[in-house]
C-alpha positions as CSV (number, residue, x, y, z in Angstrom):
1,M,-47.4,49.9,-37.7
2,V,-50.8,49.4,-38.9
3,G,-51.2,46.2,-41.3
4,S,-47.9,45.1,-39.6
5,K,-46.5,42.1,-37.6
6,V,-43.6,41.8,-35.5
7,I,-42.2,38.4,-36.1
8,K,-38.7,38.9,-34.6
9,C,-37.9,40.6,-32.1
10,D,-34.2,41.0,-29.8
11,L,-32.3,42.7,-27.6
12,V,-31.1,46.3,-29.2
13,C,-26.9,46.7,-29.3
14,K,-24.8,48.2,-31.2
15,E,-24.0,45.1,-33.1
16,N,-27.7,44.4,-34.1
17,L,-29.5,47.9,-33.9
18,S,-30.1,47.9,-37.6
19,E,-31.9,44.3,-37.2
20,C,-33.6,44.5,-34.0
21,V,-37.0,44.1,-35.5
22,W,-38.3,42.3,-38.1
23,Q,-41.7,43.2,-39.5
24,T,-44.1,42.9,-42.3
25,G,-46.3,45.4,-43.8
26,G,-49.0,46.6,-46.3
27,D,-52.5,44.2,-46.3
28,K,-53.0,40.9,-44.8
29,E,-52.1,38.9,-47.9
30,E,-48.9,40.9,-48.3
31,A,-48.4,40.3,-45.2
32,K,-49.0,36.5,-45.0
33,A,-46.9,35.8,-48.1
34,T,-43.8,37.6,-46.4
35,I,-44.7,35.9,-43.0
36,E,-44.4,32.3,-44.9
37,A,-41.5,33.5,-47.1
38,T,-39.4,34.4,-44.0
39,S,-40.6,31.6,-41.6
40,S,-37.3,30.0,-41.2
41,V,-35.9,33.4,-39.2
42,I,-38.3,32.1,-36.4
43,S,-37.1,29.1,-34.2
44,V,-37.2,28.0,-30.6
45,S,-33.7,29.6,-30.4
46,Y,-35.1,33.2,-29.8
47,L,-37.8,32.1,-27.1
48,K,-36.7,32.7,-23.5
49,P,-38.7,31.3,-20.1
50,G,-41.3,34.0,-19.2
51,F,-42.3,35.0,-22.3
52,L,-46.1,35.6,-22.3
53,V,-47.8,34.4,-26.0
54,R,-51.3,34.6,-27.7
55,S,-51.9,31.0,-28.9
56,K,-54.3,28.5,-30.2
57,V,-54.8,25.0,-28.9
58,T,-54.1,22.5,-31.7
59,K,-54.2,19.0,-29.9
60,L,-55.4,17.5,-27.0
61,Y,-53.7,14.6,-25.0
62,E,-54.7,12.7,-22.0
63,N,-51.8,14.4,-19.9
64,G,-51.9,18.2,-21.5
65,V,-52.5,20.0,-24.8
66,E,-50.4,21.8,-27.4
67,I,-50.7,25.4,-28.2
68,T,-49.3,27.2,-31.3
69,F,-48.0,30.6,-31.6
70,L,-46.1,33.2,-33.4
71,G,-46.9,31.6,-36.9
72,G,-46.2,28.2,-36.3
73,L,-44.0,27.6,-33.0
74,T,-45.5,24.8,-30.4
75,A,-45.4,24.3,-27.0
76,T,-46.9,21.7,-24.5
77,C,-49.1,22.9,-21.2
78,F,-49.3,19.9,-19.4
79,V,-52.3,19.1,-16.9
80,D,-50.5,20.4,-14.0
81,H,-50.2,23.7,-15.7
82,L,-53.9,24.0,-17.0
83,P,-56.1,26.3,-14.5
84,N,-59.5,24.0,-15.9
85,D,-60.3,20.4,-16.3
86,I,-58.5,18.8,-19.4
87,D,-62.1,18.2,-21.3
88,T,-62.8,22.2,-20.8
89,Y,-60.4,22.8,-23.7
90,K,-61.1,22.8,-27.5
91,I,-59.1,22.7,-30.5
92,G,-59.2,25.9,-31.8
93,Q,-59.6,27.7,-28.5
94,R,-57.1,30.7,-28.2
95,L,-55.5,31.3,-24.9
96,N,-53.2,33.7,-23.0
97,A,-49.8,31.1,-21.9
98,R,-46.3,31.9,-19.9
99,L,-43.3,30.0,-21.4
100,I,-41.7,28.2,-18.6
101,T,-39.0,25.8,-20.3
102,T,-37.8,26.2,-23.9
103,D,-34.6,23.8,-25.3
104,P,-33.2,24.7,-28.6
105,L,-31.6,21.5,-29.0
106,S,-34.4,19.5,-28.6
107,K,-37.1,22.4,-30.1
108,K,-39.4,21.6,-27.0
109,T,-41.1,24.1,-25.4
110,T,-43.5,23.7,-22.4
111,A,-46.0,26.4,-21.1
112,S,-48.3,27.4,-18.4
113,M,-51.8,28.8,-18.4
114,L,-52.0,28.8,-14.7
115,P,-53.0,32.6,-13.5
116,K,-50.3,33.2,-11.1
117,L,-47.5,32.5,-14.0
118,V,-49.9,34.2,-16.7
119,D,-50.2,37.4,-14.0
120,W,-46.8,37.3,-13.4
121,Q,-45.2,39.9,-12.7
122,P,-41.2,40.4,-12.7
123,Q,-40.1,40.8,-8.4
124,L,-36.9,42.9,-7.9
125,A,-37.0,42.2,-4.2
126,L,-38.1,39.1,-1.8
127,P,-40.0,39.7,1.4
128,E,-37.1,39.6,3.6
129,E,-38.4,36.2,5.5
130,L,-37.9,34.5,1.7
131,S,-34.6,35.9,0.9
132,V,-32.5,33.0,0.0
133,G,-30.1,32.2,3.0
134,S,-33.0,33.1,5.8
135,S,-33.2,30.5,8.5
136,V,-37.0,29.0,9.1
137,E,-37.6,27.9,12.5
138,T,-40.9,25.5,12.0
139,G,-42.8,24.5,9.3
140,K,-45.5,21.9,8.4
141,V,-45.8,19.4,5.5
142,L,-48.9,19.6,3.5
143,K,-48.7,17.0,1.2
144,V,-46.1,14.8,-0.8
145,V,-45.6,15.6,-4.0
146,Y,-43.1,14.9,-7.1
147,G,-42.6,11.1,-6.2
148,G,-41.1,11.5,-2.6
149,S,-40.6,15.4,-2.2
150,Y,-42.5,17.9,0.0
151,L,-44.8,20.7,0.1
152,V,-44.1,22.7,3.5
153,Q,-46.3,25.3,5.0
154,L,-44.1,28.2,6.2
155,P,-44.7,30.5,9.2
156,N,-46.0,32.9,7.6
157,A,-49.5,31.4,6.1
158,A,-49.5,33.2,3.0
159,H,-46.1,31.4,1.7
160,V,-45.6,27.8,0.7
161,G,-42.0,25.9,0.3
162,F,-40.7,23.2,-1.5
163,L,-38.6,20.6,0.2
164,H,-37.0,18.4,-2.1
165,K,-36.2,14.6,-1.6
166,T,-32.5,14.5,-1.7
167,H,-32.7,17.8,1.0
168,S,-35.3,16.2,3.6
169,I,-32.8,14.6,5.7
170,A,-30.2,16.4,8.0
171,K,-27.7,14.6,7.9
172,E,-26.2,11.9,5.1
173,P,-25.9,8.2,6.6
174,E,-22.3,6.9,7.3
175,E,-20.7,4.9,4.7
176,V,-23.1,2.3,3.7
177,K,-21.3,-1.5,2.9
178,E,-21.6,-2.6,-1.2
179,G,-25.2,-4.4,-1.4
180,E,-26.5,-2.8,2.0
181,K,-29.6,-1.1,1.6
182,V,-30.4,2.2,3.5
183,E,-34.2,2.8,4.7
184,K,-34.9,6.6,3.9
185,E,-37.2,8.1,6.7
186,E,-40.3,9.4,4.8
187,L,-42.0,12.7,6.5
188,A,-46.0,12.5,7.0
189,E,-48.4,15.1,6.0
190,G,-48.8,17.4,9.0
191,Q,-45.3,16.1,10.3
192,V,-43.8,19.4,11.9
193,L,-40.2,20.3,10.7
194,T,-37.7,22.3,12.4
195,S,-34.2,24.4,11.4
196,M,-34.9,24.7,7.7
197,K,-33.1,27.1,5.7
198,I,-34.0,28.7,2.3
199,K,-31.5,27.7,-0.5
200,E,-33.1,29.5,-3.7
201,F,-36.3,31.0,-4.6
202,N,-38.5,29.7,-7.8
203,Y,-40.0,33.0,-8.9
204,F,-42.2,31.4,-11.4
205,D,-44.1,28.5,-8.7
206,Q,-43.4,31.4,-6.2
207,L,-42.1,28.9,-3.8
208,A,-39.1,29.1,-1.3
209,I,-36.7,25.9,-1.8
210,L,-35.7,24.3,1.3
211,T,-33.1,22.4,2.5
212,L,-33.1,20.3,6.2
213,K,-29.0,19.5,5.4
214,E,-27.4,20.5,8.4
215,D,-24.3,21.8,6.6
216,I,-26.0,23.8,4.5
217,V,-28.5,25.0,7.6
218,G,-25.3,25.8,9.4
219,A,-23.5,27.6,6.9
220,Q,-22.8,31.1,6.7
221,A,-23.8,31.3,3.1
222,V,-25.5,29.7,0.5
223,D,-24.5,31.3,-2.2
224,Y,-21.2,33.1,-3.6
225,S,-23.1,36.6,-3.4
226,M,-23.7,36.2,0.0
227,L,-19.7,36.2,1.4
228,K,-17.7,39.6,0.9
229,I,-14.1,40.2,1.8
230,G,-13.5,40.0,5.3
231,D,-15.9,36.9,6.0
232,A,-14.3,34.4,8.4
233,V,-16.1,31.3,7.5
234,R,-15.6,27.9,8.4
235,A,-14.7,25.0,5.6
236,N,-13.7,21.4,4.9
237,V,-10.5,20.7,2.7
238,V,-12.1,18.8,-0.4
239,K,-8.5,18.4,-2.4
240,V,-4.8,19.2,-1.9
241,N,-2.8,19.9,-5.0
242,H,1.2,19.9,-3.9
243,D,2.0,20.6,-7.4
244,Q,0.2,24.0,-7.7
245,G,0.2,24.4,-3.6
246,I,-3.6,25.0,-3.6
247,V,-6.4,23.8,-1.3
248,T,-9.8,23.5,-2.5
249,L,-12.2,24.0,0.3
250,A,-16.0,23.6,0.4
251,L,-18.4,25.6,2.7
252,N,-21.4,23.4,1.5
253,E,-22.2,21.5,-1.5
254,F,-22.9,25.2,-3.3
255,I,-19.9,26.8,-2.4
256,K,-16.0,26.3,-3.0
257,G,-13.0,28.3,-2.9
258,T,-9.1,27.7,-3.2
259,L,-6.3,28.6,-0.4
260,H,-3.0,28.7,-1.7
261,L,-0.8,27.2,0.8
262,E,1.4,30.0,1.9
263,Q,-1.9,32.0,2.8
264,M,-2.4,29.6,5.7
265,G,-0.4,31.6,7.9
266,G,0.9,30.3,11.1
267,D,3.9,28.1,11.6
268,T,2.2,25.2,9.5
269,K,5.0,23.3,7.8
270,F,4.5,21.7,4.6
271,K,6.5,18.8,3.0
272,L,6.7,18.2,-0.7
273,I,6.0,14.5,-1.2
274,P,8.0,13.3,-4.5
275,S,6.1,12.4,-7.5
276,K,5.7,8.7,-8.4
277,F,7.3,7.1,-11.3
């Protein structure tokens, strides 16, 4: 591989075994010519969040920098993902960056240079207290972020959680009349919160995603992987399909299932409602 440059690498499988890696060889001029001739095969569609790239700063903005990598692909690194003040970055500066979002349709990619993401390693198992579905008895609001959401200090001082504004109230208000405004109670920095649950985990930012919603906090499971055959659960009926004899049930906003009417048991009698013409 001396004098070569890998320009495409895919997961090896039976279908693509013969073309899983494309490379250019020979001297630098030959390699450069080959890369330019085959540049059309390098596109944002090959990129995945989590890729670590060696990049060069090409543009400076008020809210971030633009970087280029892999012979012409670009990404934006916004100011909240820069470890240093934006004034310290120079055009032509070479840096390592971690891709965090890719959109093949718009051909836009974003990256991060934060050390915790650049040095990030895949974590196969989380501490038990951070596992999805774990209850959090208490937490303290650290600060307000992202337009009304919150960072919350968890009981273990080493971990911080994220509480989205849509999950910062325990119970949705009763039906609101048209034109009536509902004042949402804001949380304050330093406020102590109780009865929360971890509904998911953000591996990139190492944040536990929290909720205060009663129906999720009190639920037995917050995703399908937590359910197993034989579990007894409480659910709400959200839809009845008399034609197919199926009831749609919801344990919470994340988990829904179907129940055939003949499986409801007991002496429940069902009356067929004739179709309206």
